C-alpha positions in Angstrom: 3.5 25.2 -54.6 0.2 23.3 -54.8 -1.8 26.5 -54.1 0.1 28.3 -56.9 -0.5 25.5 -59.4 -4.2 25.3 -58.5 -4.6 29.0 -58.8 -3.0 29.0 -62.1 -5.1 26.0 -63.2 -8.3 27.7 -62.1 -7.5 30.8 -64.1 -6.4 29.0 -67.3 -8.3 29.6 -70.5 -9.1 26.5 -72.6 -9.8 27.6 -76.1 -12.6 25.8 -77.9 -12.6 25.5 -81.7 -15.6 25.6 -83.9 -16.0 21.8 -83.8 -16.1 21.7 -80.0 -12.6 20.3 -79.6 -10.1 21.8 -77.2 -7.2 23.7 -78.6 -3.6 23.2 -77.7 -2.6 24.4 -74.3 -0.2 27.3 -74.1 1.6 25.6 -71.3 4.3 23.0 -71.5 4.3 19.3 -70.6 5.7 20.1 -67.1 2.5 21.8 -66.1 0.5 18.8 -67.1 2.6 16.6 -64.9 2.2 19.0 -62.0 -1.6 18.9 -62.5 -1.6 15.1 -62.5 0.4 15.1 -59.2 -2.0 17.5 -57.6 -5.0 15.4 -58.6 -3.3 12.3 -57.2 -2.3 13.8 -53.9 -5.3 16.2 -53.6 -8.3 15.6 -51.3 -10.9 13.0 -51.9 -13.7 14.4 -54.1 -16.3 12.5 -52.2 -15.3 14.5 -49.0 -14.7 17.8 -50.8 -17.1 20.7 -50.5 -18.2 23.0 -53.3 -18.0 26.6 -52.2 -20.4 29.0 -53.8 -18.0 32.0 -53.5 -15.3 30.3 -55.5 -12.0 28.8 -54.4 -10.9 30.2 -51.1 -14.2 32.0 -50.5 -16.3 32.0 -47.3 -17.9 28.9 -45.9 -21.4 30.2 -46.7 -23.4 28.1 -49.2 -21.2 25.0 -48.8 -22.8 21.9 -50.3 -21.1 18.5 -49.4 -20.4 16.7 -52.6 -21.1 13.4 -50.9 -24.8 14.4 -51.0 -24.7 15.0 -54.8 -25.6 11.8 -56.5 -25.9 13.1 -60.1 -28.4 11.2 -62.2 -29.1 8.6 -59.5 -30.3 11.4 -57.1 -32.7 12.7 -59.7 -34.0 9.2 -60.4 -34.6 8.5 -56.6 -36.4 11.9 -56.1 -38.6 11.1 -59.1 -39.4 7.7 -57.8 -40.4 9.1 -54.4 -42.6 11.7 -56.0 -44.3 9.1 -58.1 -44.9 6.8 -55.1 -46.4 9.6 -53.2 -48.7 10.6 -56.1 -49.7 6.9 -56.5 -50.6 6.7 -52.7 -52.6 10.0 -52.9 -54.4 8.8 -56.0 -55.2 5.5 -54.4 -56.7 7.2 -51.3 -58.7 9.5 -53.5 -60.0 6.5 -55.5 -61.0 4.7 -52.4 -62.9 7.7 -51.0 -64.7 8.2 -54.3 -65.6 4.5 -54.4 -66.9 4.6 -50.9 -69.0 7.7 -51.7 -70.4 6.0 -54.8 -71.4 2.9 -52.8 -72.9 5.0 -50.0 -74.9 7.1 -52.6 -76.2 4.0 -54.4 -77.2 2.3 -51.1 -79.0 5.5 -49.9 -80.8 5.8 -53.2 -82.0 2.1 -53.1 -83.1 2.4 -49.4 -84.9 5.7 -50.0 -86.7 4.2 -53.0 -87.7 1.2 -50.9 -88.9 3.4 -48.1 -91.1 5.5 -50.4 -92.5 2.4 -52.1 -93.5 0.9 -48.7 -95.0 4.2 -47.5 -97.2 4.5 -50.6 -98.1 0.8 -50.6 -96.3 0.0 -53.9 -93.5 -2.1 -52.4 -93.4 -5.3 -50.3 -91.5 -5.5 -47.0 -90.3 -8.5 -45.0 -92.3 -8.8 -41.8 -91.7 -11.0 -38.7 -95.0 -10.7 -36.9 -93.9 -12.2 -33.6 -90.7 -10.1 -33.4 -92.6 -6.9 -34.5 -95.1 -7.4 -31.7 -92.3 -7.8 -29.1 -90.6 -4.7 -30.3 -93.8 -2.7 -30.1 -94.4 -4.0 -26.6 -91.0 -3.0 -25.6 -91.5 0.6 -26.8 -94.8 0.8 -25.0 -93.2 -0.5 -21.8 -90.4 2.0 -22.1 -92.9 4.9 -22.4 -94.7 3.7 -19.3 -91.5 3.2 -17.3 -90.4 6.6 -18.2 -93.6 8.0 -16.7 -92.9 6.0 -13.5 -89.4 7.4 -13.4 -90.7 11.0 -13.9 -93.3 10.6 -11.1 -90.7 9.0 -8.8 -88.3 11.8 -9.4 -91.1 14.3 -8.6 -91.9 12.4 -5.4 -88.2 12.5 -4.4 -88.0 16.3 -4.9 -91.2 17.0 -3.0 -90.3 14.6 -0.1 -86.8 16.1 0.1 -88.3 19.6 0.5 -90.7 18.3 3.2 -87.8 16.7 5.1 -85.8 19.9 4.9 -88.9 21.8 6.2 -89.3 19.4 9.1 -85.6 19.8 9.9 -85.9 23.6 10.0 -89.2 23.4 12.0 -87.5 21.2 14.6 -84.6 23.6 15.0 -87.1 26.5 15.4 -89.1 24.6 18.1 -85.9 23.7 19.9 -84.8 27.4 19.9 -88.2 28.6 21.2 -88.1 25.9 23.9 -85.0 27.6 25.3 -86.4 31.1 25.0 -89.9 30.5 26.2 -89.9 29.0 29.7 -93.6 29.0 30.0 -93.9 26.8 26.8 -90.6 24.9 27.2 -92.2 21.4 27.4 -94.6 21.9 24.5 -91.9 23.3 22.2 -89.6 20.5 23.3 -92.1 17.8 22.5 -92.7 19.2 19.0 -89.0 19.6 18.4 -88.3 16.0 19.2 -91.1 14.8 17.0 -90.0 16.8 14.1 -86.4 15.6 14.5 -87.6 12.0 14.6 -89.8 12.5 11.5 -86.8 14.2 9.8 -84.6 11.2 10.6 -87.1 8.7 9.3 -87.7 10.9 6.2 -84.0 10.8 5.4 -84.1 7.0 5.7 -87.1 6.8 3.4 -85.5 9.3 1.0 -82.5 7.0 0.7 -84.8 4.1 -0.3 -86.7 6.2 -2.9 -83.4 7.5 -4.4 -82.2 3.9 -4.8 -85.5 3.0 -6.5 -85.2 6.0 -8.8 -81.6 5.1 -9.7 -82.5 1.5 -10.5 -85.4 2.5 -12.7 -83.3 5.1 -14.5 -80.6 2.5 -15.3 -83.2 0.1 -16.6 -85.0 2.6 -18.8 -82.1 4.8 -20.1 -79.4 2.2 -20.4 -80.7 -1.4 -20.6 -83.8 -0.7 -22.6 -82.1 2.0 -24.7 -79.3 -0.4 -25.6 -81.8 -3.0 -26.9 -83.7 -0.3 -28.8 -80.4 0.7 -30.5 -80.0 -2.9 -31.7 -83.6 -2.8 -32.9 -82.8 0.3 -34.9 -79.9 -1.4 -36.6 -82.1 -4.4 -37.3 -84.8 -2.2 -38.9 -82.1 -0.5 -41.1 -80.8 -3.9 -42.1 -84.3 -5.0 -43.0 -84.9 -1.9 -45.2 -81.5 -2.6 -47.0 -82.4 -6.2 -47.4 -85.8 -5.4 -49.0 -84.2 -2.7 -51.2 -81.7 -5.2 -52.7 -84.3 -7.9 -52.9 -86.6 -5.6 -54.9 -83.6 -4.6 -57.1 -82.8 -8.3 -57.8 -86.4 -9.1 -58.6 -86.6 -6.2 -61.1 -83.4 -7.3 -62.8 -84.6 -10.9 -63.0 -87.7 -9.8 -64.9 -85.6 -7.9 -67.5 -83.6 -9.2 -70.6 -81.0 -11.9 -70.3 -78.1 -10.7 -72.3 -74.5 -10.7 -71.2 -74.6 -7.3 -69.6 -77.9 -8.0 -67.8 -76.6 -11.3 -66.5 -73.5 -9.6 -65.1 -75.7 -7.1 -63.3 -77.9 -9.9 -62.0 -74.9 -11.7 -60.6 -73.7 -8.6 -58.8 -77.2 -7.9 -57.5 -77.4 -11.5 -56.3 -74.2 -11.1 -54.3 -75.4 -7.9 -52.7 -78.7 -9.5 -51.9 -76.9 -12.4 -50.1 -74.7 -10.0 -48.1 -77.6 -8.0 -46.9 -79.7 -11.1 -46.2 -77.0 -12.5 -43.9 -76.7 -9.1 -42.1 -80.5 -8.9 -41.7 -80.7 -12.5 -40.3 -77.8 -11.9 -37.9 -79.3 -8.7 -36.5 -82.7 -10.3 -36.2 -81.1 -13.1 -34.1 -79.4 -10.4 -31.9 -82.7 -8.6 -31.3 -84.5 -11.8 -30.3 -81.8 -12.7 -27.8 -81.6 -9.2 -26.4 -85.4 -9.0 -26.0 -85.3 -12.3 -24.1 -82.6 -11.2 -21.7 -84.1 -7.7 -21.3 -87.4 -9.3 -20.2 -85.7 -11.5 -17.7 -83.6 -8.6 -16.3 -86.7 -6.3 -16.1 -88.7 -8.8 -14.1 -85.8 -9.4 -11.7 -85.0 -5.7 -11.2 -88.6 -4.6 -10.8 -89.4 -7.4 -8.4 -86.7 -6.2 -6.1 -87.4 -2.4 -6.5 -91.2 -2.6 -6.1 -90.7 -4.7 -2.9 -88.3 -2.2 -1.5 -90.5 0.7 -2.4 -93.6 -0.9 -0.8 -91.8 -2.0 2.4 -90.1 1.4 2.9 -93.3 3.5 2.4 -95.4 1.2 4.6 -92.8 1.3 7.4 -92.4 5.1 7.2 -96.1 6.0 7.4 -96.7 3.3 10.1 -94.1 5.1 12.2 -92.1 1.8 12.4 -88.5 3.2 12.5 -87.0 -0.3 13.1 -88.7 -1.9 10.2 -87.7 1.0 7.9 -84.1 0.7 8.8 -84.3 -3.1 8.4 -85.7 -2.7 4.9 -82.7 -0.6 3.8 -80.3 -3.2 5.3 -82.2 -6.0 3.5 -81.8 -4.3 0.1 -78.3 -3.1 0.7 -79.3 0.6 0.5 -76.6 3.0 1.9 -77.7 6.4 3.2 -75.9 9.6 2.6 -73.4 10.7 5.3 -74.9 12.4 8.3 -75.2 16.1 8.0 -75.3 16.0 4.2 -78.2 18.3 3.3 -77.4 18.6 -0.4 -79.8 16.6 -2.6 -78.4 14.0 -4.9 -78.1 14.6 -8.6 -81.3 12.6 -9.1 -83.2 14.9 -6.7 -82.0 17.9 -8.6 -83.4 16.7 -12.0 
């Protein structure tokens, strides 16, 4: 009965007059009561589905009515869109502001650099610190030369040791195949093997020396030079904003100019603090670097001298004792492949 009534209600025509009011229904009051009963006993509209194919159609295109919020849903969607737009706009504004500050800073620093290069601008100079920095750069160049020569010595000495090893094997083989010269070949084979063994020991000491110099030059000194580079950039920025403040101070003193002077004063103070902080960092690093350099080089130069002297004096025991003294570990026996330092 409910299906029949709903079908009849779904196909009913509701005439509309010219004023937009509904006309009188053609059905009697009983139908109205039946409709009221269906509406009361029917399903909950919050759990009902709207079927795109009409009443009784297929399940395709079903939209749960619980997801339809009417005007509230539209308002929530609009609010989310507006929030997303505001976030995107805020990010864009931040990027533009960062780009503006970077461009302004670059312009000021470039202007200061050109002024200094052509002798029209003044620069802040710490004579004692500048002398220490220049000394460090000169020391690094000289140590790089020592490192290059030591690596070359390592490569040449490694090749000599390999040649001695091959020569000793050849002498030993000829000693077995030449009975009339067995003793002579045997003596030379033993000598070359002994030289090869001592050479490998000395090669371990030289490799340790090269590794330590490489760490000192390309890590310790380089780290200090990176801090020095940051300090020099901070010095350039400080002088750029100092010159800008001096120029503004010589100009008019109206309200707009005073506002610009206040802003320039704040920027000057920020860059002054940064410059002084990095100058202090450089001073401390230079001090520790000098102490570390003396300590490392004292040990490495003593190792290099003792190992070379013992090798060429033929003192195998002293050579081995030198490596023990400086905690130098040799490569495993039978390892003929040169280290990565030897391959440079």
